[in-house]
N, C-alpha and C positions, 0 to 999 in steps of 0.2 A: 503494499498499500503504498503510496506516495501522497504528498501533500505540497501543495504550492508554497514556496516561500515567498513572505511578505517582503516586497521591496523597500528597502530603508531610503532615508534621505530623500523624501518627497519634495523638498524645497531645493534639491540640487540637480544638476544635468545628469549626475551619474545614475538617477533615477531611471531615466529615460534611454540613456546609452549602455549602461553597464546591465541593467536588469530589464531592460526592454518593457519598460512600465508604459502603458497605453493611456492611463488616466487622461481625461480631457485637459485637466489643470497641468499635469506634466507634458502633455504634447505640447500645449500651446506655450508653456515657459521655454520648451526646446524651440520652437517656431520663431519665438520672439527673438531669443538670443541668436539664431540663424540669421535673420532679418538684421539685426544689429551689426553681426560680423560682415555681411555683404556690404551694407551700406558704408562701413568702416574701411571696408577695401576699394570700394568704389570712390570715396572722397580722399584716400590716400594716408588716413589716420591709423589705419592698422598696424603701420610700422612703429608704433608707440611701444610695442612688446618687442624685446631682443632677447638673444640668448643668453641664458643665465649662466653658462659655463665660464665664461671670463670672469664673472663677477664671483662666482663661487671660488675659481683659482686665488683671486684677490683676497677674498675674507681668510682662506687657509693661510695665505702669507701673512695677514694682519694677527692671526691666532698665533701661528708660529713665531711671530715676532713678540709674543707676550700679552696681545689685546685680549680682551674679554668681549663677549656678545653684548654687554652693557656698554663698555667703551665705545664699542664701533657702533651701537644704536645713538649714542649721545652725541658723536662726532658727526654722523652723517645724517642724523635727522630722520632715519627710517625706521619704522615700527618694528617692535620685537619679534612679531610672527615672522616677518619678512627676514629679518636677519637671522633668525632660528632656522629657517627653510633653507639657507645658503651655508650652513656650517659643514665642515668637512666631515665625512663618515666616522663614527665611533665618538664624536663629542657629545658629553651627556646631555647638552642643552638640545640638540639637533632634533628637529621634527621633519615630518615627509615634506618632501621638496617638489616643486616643478621644474620644468625646463626652460621656462621665459620668465622675464620679469619686465616691470615697465621701465622705459628708458630713463625716466627719472629717478627710479630706485638704482639703477645701474650707475648712472651718472655720479649720484651723491656718495655711494660707496665707493667708486673707483677713485674718487676725489681724497680719501682716507689715505694718508701716506703710513707707511710702517713707522716711522720716526714719530708719527702722532699717537700712537697706541702704544709704543714702547716707554715705560717708565724707568725712572732710574733704578739704582739698586735698592732692593727691599730687605726688610729684615728677614733673616734665613730661618727664625725659629720654627715656622711651620714646616718648610722644607726638610730641616733636621729631624723633627719630631717625627714625621711621615716616615723618613729612612730608618730612624731608630725603632718605629714600631714594627715596620717590616722584619727587622733583623730579630726582635724581641718574639715576632710570632713564627720565627724559624726559618726566615729566608737568609741564607747566609750572603755577606757583604759581596764575595766573589761572584755570586749569583745576579746580584742586583746591579752589577756595573753595567751591564747591557741594557735592562729596561729603561734605567734611571738616565742612561747617556752619559756616565760617568765612567773615568777610569778608576779601577779598584784601588789604587794608593791614594787617588785623590779623594774617594770616599772617607778613608781613614782621616785623612787631614781635614776634610772638611767638618766631620763630626767631632774631632778635636777643637778645631776653633769655635765652634758654636756652643762647645760645652765651657769655654773659657769664659770669665768675666767680660761683659759686653757683648757676648755673641759674635755673630759673623753676618754677613750680607751675601745675597746672592741677586743674580738678574732676574727678573721675571721670566725670562723664557725658561730657565733652569728651573724655578719655583714651578712653573705650570708643568713642565716635563714630569716632574717628581709627584705633583698632584694626580696627574692622569695615571702614571703607573701604579700609584698607591690604589686609586680607585679601581684598577682592574686586580692586582694581586692581592689585596685584602680580602675579597671574597674568595680566594682560592686557597687551598691547601698545599704547602711545599711538596708534601710527601707524595702527593697525586701530580706532581709536576716534573716528575723525575730526580728530585733530591733525595739524597740517602737519609734514613733515619738518623745516622750519625751525624751527619751535617747539620741537620735540622736541630737536633740535641744541641750542638756544640754553638750554633748561632744564638740559641735561646739562653745556653750559659753565659755566654759573652756578653749578651745584653741584660741578663740578670744582675751579673757583677756590676753594672753600672746603672742597674734600677732604670731601665728604659720602660716606660709604659709600651703594653703591645697593642695591637689593633682593636681587640674586645674593650679594652680602657677607653680608648677614644671615640669608640662607635657612638656613645652617648654625649661626647663632649667636640664634637666636630666645630661647635660654634667659638671654641675658644682654642682651638690647635695652633691657630697662627697668632695667638696673643702672647706678646713675651711677658705681660705682667700676670699671666695665669701661672701658677706653679702646682703642677701634678703632685699629688702627694702619693705616688704608686709606689707599693713595697714598704712604705714607712708605716712603723708599728706605734702603737700607742705610748710605748716607753720612750721612743725617740721624740715624738711630738712633745711628750712631757719635758725632756729635756732642752729640747728649742724653745719652747715657751719658759721655762725656769729661767734658763739663760738669759733671755731676752728681759725678763722682769727684773731679775737681780742686776744687770747692768744698766738698765734704764731708770731703775728706781732707787738702787742701792738696797734693795732688800736683801734679806738673809734667807737661807734654805727654809727655815721654819714659816716665814712670812710669805715665800713663795709657794711653799705647800697649800697654804691656807687659802691663798687666793686662786690656785688652780685646783683645789678640791681634792689634793691627794696627802699623803704623809710626807714627812720629812725623810723618811727611808726609802720611800718611792722614788724621792728626787736623787738621793744619793745612790741608788741601784742604777738609775737613768744615766748619771753622771758617769758612774764606772763602765757602764755598756757602751757609751757614746761620749768619750773623754774630750772628744773636740768641741763639745758644748760646755764643758766644765772649765775651760781655761779663764784664767784671771776672775773668776767669780768669787763672790763674798762667801764667807763661812756659813 
């Protein structure tokens, strides 16, 4: 037994063309659009639509230069949907695209130069955190070199600079490349991508020794992954937090351990144990 499928989109030409719908309203819509096209061709106005491929190629260059869809939209004055339909395959914001665009849209987008969308060096905090998270999730640095577009030696140097006081900077193109690689790899399992269990475990141990948050940690914190003022408390025990807080209280107020313990809601003995376990916070504190 078969049933006729109800043709969708009775307000679009696809209803008539793709589903062969012959409802009077749909037939009239198709005929009206055909008349408009023929009139435009006769008057010479039909050339307002041009091939979209050169525009797509230009948008890809802008994206590769570090531009974002929002930046291209703002600089060109072209609407969001039009920009998203011209984005390169694989871009997370890309939507279904057509083969032609209006001449005005093409001219506006082509007028945007790469230098217009390439920002200066940016804080590399988010770039470093994404790289660290992949390592913490089992992706060895030697494997990440290719998808991140880095030399293996450079990744080590970059992460070292990013961990130093003041952090590091990265160009927008690098940050974008790492962000796209992170979006791709964060949903995959290293062991199912040809990486040995031994290498996965080694990468995780390397990251754990540096207390790098993994992909799961950042999954609910992507809004702050690029924020250098956000301090991830990943792998930090309660005792270490108390040692940090007690040290801060004693340094800034001159309080002793007993007073600091009262303010933090713990015992003096707890603070002493915390300082013994994390002596770096006990330096130069009061008795």
